C-alpha positions in Angstrom: 0.1 -0.2 0.0 0.9 3.7 -0.6 0.5 4.1 3.0 1.2 1.3 5.4 -2.0 0.4 7.3 0.5 0.0 10.6 0.8 3.8 10.9 -1.7 4.5 13.3 -1.4 1.2 15.5 2.5 2.6 15.8 2.1 6.0 16.4 -0.1 5.3 18.8 2.9 2.9 20.6 5.3 5.7 21.0 6.9 5.3 17.0 8.4 8.4 15.4 7.4 9.0 12.1 9.1 10.6 9.4 9.7 10.1 5.4 11.0 7.7 4.0 14.8 8.5 2.6 13.8 6.3 -0.5 10.4 7.2 -1.1 10.1 11.3 -0.4 6.0 11.4 0.5 5.2 8.1 1.9 5.6 8.2 6.0 7.6 5.4 8.1 8.6 4.9 11.7 12.2 6.4 12.2 12.4 4.7 15.7 10.6 3.3 18.2 12.7 4.7 20.7 15.8 2.7 21.6 18.1 2.8 18.3 20.8 0.7 19.9 18.3 -2.4 20.8 16.7 -1.9 17.4 20.0 -2.4 15.8 21.1 -5.1 17.9 18.4 -7.1 17.1 18.7 -7.0 13.6 22.0 -8.6 14.2 21.4 -10.5 16.9 18.4 -11.8 17.4 15.0 -10.5 15.2 14.2 -7.2 14.3 10.4 -6.5 12.8 10.4 -3.6 10.1 7.2 -2.5 8.2 6.8 -3.1 4.7 3.5 -2.5 4.0 3.7 0.6 1.9 6.1 -1.4 -0.9 4.2 -1.9 -4.3 3.5 -5.1 -6.4 3.3 -5.4 -10.0 1.3 -8.5 -11.5 2.4 -10.3 -15.0 -0.1 -12.5 -16.3 -0.3 -14.0 -20.1 0.8 -16.8 -22.0 4.0 -15.1 -23.4 4.5 -13.5 -19.8 8.0 -15.1 -19.3 9.8 -14.6 -22.5 8.6 -10.5 -22.3 10.0 -10.6 -18.7 13.2 -12.7 -19.5 13.7 -10.5 -22.6 13.7 -7.2 -20.8 14.9 -7.9 -17.1 18.5 -8.1 -16.1 18.2 -11.4 -14.0 17.2 -15.0 -15.3 13.2 -15.4 -16.0 12.9 -19.0 -17.5 15.0 -20.5 -15.4 12.9 -20.2 -12.6 9.9 -22.6 -11.4 7.0 -21.5 -8.9 7.8 -20.9 -5.7 11.2 -19.4 -6.9 12.2 -15.7 -7.7 15.2 -13.7 -7.7 16.6 -10.2 -7.3 16.3 -8.3 -10.4 16.6 -5.1 -12.3 15.1 -3.1 -15.1 17.9 -1.4 -17.2 18.3 1.4 -19.3 19.5 1.1 -22.7 23.1 2.3 -21.4 23.1 -0.5 -18.4 22.2 1.8 -15.6 19.7 0.9 -12.8 16.1 2.2 -13.6 13.9 -0.1 -11.4 14.7 -2.5 -8.5 12.4 -5.6 -7.5 11.9 -8.5 -6.5 10.5 -11.1 -9.1 8.2 -14.4 -7.8 7.0 -17.4 -10.1 3.4 -18.6 -8.6 0.9 -20.3 -9.9 -1.0 -17.0 -11.9 2.5 -15.6 -13.1 4.6 -13.5 -11.6 4.9 -10.7 -8.8 7.5 -8.1 -9.2 7.5 -6.7 -5.4 8.4 -3.0 -6.1 10.5 -0.4 -3.9 7.7 2.0 -1.8 5.9 4.2 -4.3 7.7 2.8 -7.5 4.9 0.2 -8.7 3.0 2.4 -10.7 6.2 3.5 -12.7 7.6 0.5 -13.0 4.3 -1.1 -14.6 3.8 2.0 -17.1 7.8 0.9 -18.1 7.2 -2.6 -18.7 4.2 -1.8 -20.8 6.2 0.8 -22.9 7.5 -2.4 -24.3 4.6 -4.5 -24.6 3.6 -5.0 -28.3 2.0 -7.9 -29.8 2.6 -10.0 -26.8 0.1 -11.8 -24.5 0.9 -10.1 -21.5 -1.5 -8.2 -18.9 -0.1 -5.9 -16.4 -1.9 -4.6 -13.1 -1.1 -2.8 -9.9 -1.7 -4.7 -7.3 -0.4 -2.4 -4.8 -3.7 -2.2 -2.7 -3.3 -6.2 -2.0 0.1 -6.5 -0.4 1.4 -5.2 2.6 4.4 -7.2 3.7 6.6 -7.1 7.2 9.9 -7.8 7.3 12.0 -9.6 9.6 15.8 -9.6 10.2 18.6 -11.7 12.5 19.6 -15.0 13.1 16.5 -15.7 15.0 14.1 -14.4 12.0 12.9 -17.9 10.8 12.3 -18.9 14.7 9.9 -16.0 15.4 8.4 -16.5 11.7 7.8 -20.3 12.4 6.6 -20.2 16.3 3.6 -17.6 14.6 3.1 -19.2 11.4 3.1 -22.7 12.9 5.6 -23.9 9.6 9.4 -23.0 8.8 9.6 -20.7 6.6 12.0 -20.9 2.8 15.4 -20.8 3.8 17.0 -20.7 0.1 17.1 -17.0 -1.1 13.9 -16.0 -2.8 12.1 -18.8 -2.5 8.7 -18.7 -1.0 5.8 -20.4 0.7 2.2 -19.5 1.2 0.8 -21.0 4.6 -2.8 -20.9 5.7 -2.8 -18.1 8.7 -5.5 -16.1 10.5 -8.5 -17.1 8.4 -6.0 -16.4 5.4 -2.6 -16.8 3.8 0.9 -15.0 4.2 3.4 -15.8 1.7 7.0 -16.2 3.3 9.7 -15.5 1.3 13.8 -15.8 2.3 15.4 -12.7 1.3 17.6 -10.0 2.5 16.7 -7.3 4.9 18.9 -4.3 6.5 21.7 -6.2 4.8 21.4 -9.4 5.9 19.5 -12.6 5.9 15.6 -12.1 6.4 12.1 -12.6 5.5 9.1 -10.9 4.0 5.6 -11.7 5.6 3.3 -10.4 3.6 -0.7 -11.6 4.7 -2.1 -8.2 3.1 -3.6 -5.3 4.9 -6.4 -7.1 6.7 -3.7 -9.7 8.3 -1.1 -7.2 8.8 -2.2 -5.5 11.8 -3.0 -8.9 13.4 0.8 -10.4 11.9 2.6 -7.5 14.0 1.5 -8.3 17.1 2.0 -11.7 16.6 5.6 -11.4 15.4 5.8 -8.8 18.2 4.3 -11.4 20.8 6.9 -14.1 19.9 9.6 -12.2 20.2 10.7 -9.7 17.3 11.9 -6.9 18.3 9.8 -3.7 16.4 12.5 -1.3 14.5 12.7 1.6 12.0 14.2 2.9 9.1 17.2 4.5 11.2 18.0 1.0 12.4 17.3 -1.0 9.4 20.1 2.0 7.2 22.4 2.0 9.9 22.4 -1.9 10.0 22.7 -2.2 6.3 25.3 0.6 5.8 27.5 -1.3 8.4 27.3 -4.2 6.1 27.8 -2.4 3.1 24.6 -2.4 1.1 22.9 0.1 -1.0 19.4 1.1 -0.8 17.5 2.2 -4.3 16.6 5.4 -4.1 19.2 6.2 -2.0 22.8 4.9 -2.9 21.2 4.1 -6.1 20.0 6.3 -8.7 19.5 6.2 -12.5 22.7 7.5 -13.2 24.4 4.3 -11.1 25.8 0.7 -13.1 24.6 -2.1 -11.3 28.4 -3.1 -11.1 29.0 0.0 -9.2 26.5 -0.1 -6.8 27.4 -3.8 -5.8 24.2 -5.4 -6.9 25.8 -8.3 -8.3 22.8 -10.7 -7.2 20.2 -8.7 -9.7 21.6 -9.4 -12.6 22.9 -12.1 -15.0 26.3 -12.7 -17.2 24.8 -15.5 -19.0 21.3 -15.0 -20.1 21.7 -13.7 -23.1 20.0 -10.3 -24.2 18.4 -8.1 -22.4 17.9 -4.0 -22.3 21.7 -2.6 -21.0 23.2 -6.2 -21.3 25.6 -5.3 -23.5 27.1 -2.4 -21.7 27.1 -5.1 -18.1 29.0 -7.8 -20.6 31.1 -4.6 -21.4 32.3 -4.0 -17.8 32.5 -7.6 -16.9 35.1 -8.3 -19.7 36.9 -5.2 -19.9 36.3 -3.3 -16.3 36.3 0.2 -16.6 34.2 1.4 -13.7 35.0 4.2 -12.8 33.3 4.2 -9.4 32.2 2.0 -6.5 30.3 2.0 -3.5 32.3 1.4 -0.2 32.5 1.6 3.4 34.3 4.6 4.9 35.1 5.0 8.4 34.5 8.9 9.8 36.4 10.7 11.9 33.6 11.8 14.3 30.2 10.9 15.4 27.8 13.8 13.5 25.7 12.5 10.7 27.3 13.7 7.2 24.6 14.8 4.5 24.0 13.2 1.1 26.3 14.9 -1.2 29.2 15.4 0.6 32.2 15.3 -1.5 35.3 13.4 -0.7 38.6 15.4 -1.4 42.1 14.4 -1.5 45.3 16.7 -2.2 47.6 15.0 -4.6 50.7 17.7 -4.7 49.4 20.9 -5.1 46.1 19.6 -6.5 43.0 18.7 -5.0 41.0 16.4 -6.2 37.5 15.9 -5.9 37.5 11.8 -5.7 34.1 10.4 -4.2 30.3 11.4 -3.0 28.4 10.4 0.0 25.4 8.9 -0.5 24.5 7.4 2.7 25.4 7.9 6.7 25.0 5.7 9.8 26.5 4.9 13.4 27.7 1.9 14.0 27.9 0.6 17.7 30.2 -2.1 16.8 32.8 -0.1 15.9 31.8 2.7 18.0 31.7 5.5 15.1 29.9 7.0 12.4 30.1 5.1 8.9 29.2 6.7 5.2 28.5 4.7 2.4 29.9 6.8 -0.6 30.7 6.3 -4.4 35.1 6.5 -4.7 36.7 6.7 -8.0 38.6 3.8 -9.1 42.6 3.8 -7.8 41.4 5.6 -4.8 39.6 2.6 -3.4 42.1 0.6 -1.0 41.6 -0.1 2.6 43.3 2.7 4.5 42.9 5.7 1.8 41.6 8.7 3.6 39.9 11.3 2.3 38.5 14.8 3.7 34.8 15.4 3.9 34.0 18.4 1.7 34.8 21.6 4.1 34.3 20.6 7.5 37.7 19.3 8.6 36.3 16.1 9.3 37.9 12.9 6.7 36.7 9.5 6.0 38.8 6.1 5.3 37.9 3.9 3.3 37.7 0.3 5.2 38.1 -3.2 4.4 34.9 -5.0 2.3 32.3 -5.9 5.2 31.6 -9.7 5.2 28.1 -10.2 3.4 
């Protein structure tokens, strides 16, 4: 849904609500009052996130599989019912237009879109429809997913749903619950392994409360971002725009190098074969704990020349490292761990850290 059906319930419970950074205009919980505890839950137990404002595009018809396969950056033909993947619709120049989750179910294909993006994704796909037997529809009003992150996520979900959720990435199961059905999908949440549980708007409030009662800690956008930034994971709409190649943002699980032609495939293949990426998204440790604004430049003096060598896209705080972190695009030949830049004209510095374990 464009507005989560849980917002009133969450605000009544004390959540601070503000616009989503990846979807201006859409409100989401920032925090439920204890950010360190929320981050700890995402990393060590089970954190519960409201993702009920995500959208969904349905793709049906005899030609749906071949239509999607020739457009999208990741495999479609190789997937069977109950399976899925992360996928992209690229521009002809090989840059990211849409980032979504694809699932193959009995009616056809369900594309789980970023908040506020389902309508635009449907319109973009529709531009490529000619004589194909394909029907597109916006099912955003019928979806209201919740997300669990952390090593105990599966145990919490099983305690509530009465059956083990899938563990293979992007596999899903539809389970009877609460007089309806909940789709449980294994995928990354807050930069680590997690689950998405979608029973639609009617079941969302009851499911939220059941997951809380089973031990999940409600968590907001701030905790989600702190956890993913520490793991070096990009967020589309914040770190990924239509000016970025998927390889630059580290979206390596969202495209295929072997499936053959798709929109932007020639550029993706050329980058893989010859290299030549001008920048790459990295994690940098900041010399202070204060927030760093997106758009802050990374500067380095070489000889007598001051060079602009990068751009900050996200800031977060690591309670593990007890310090600030940023995600930033850093130009090639300056990406080695230990390379230190000035953060704009602030007097602070940011140092490239070793790639985090995923």
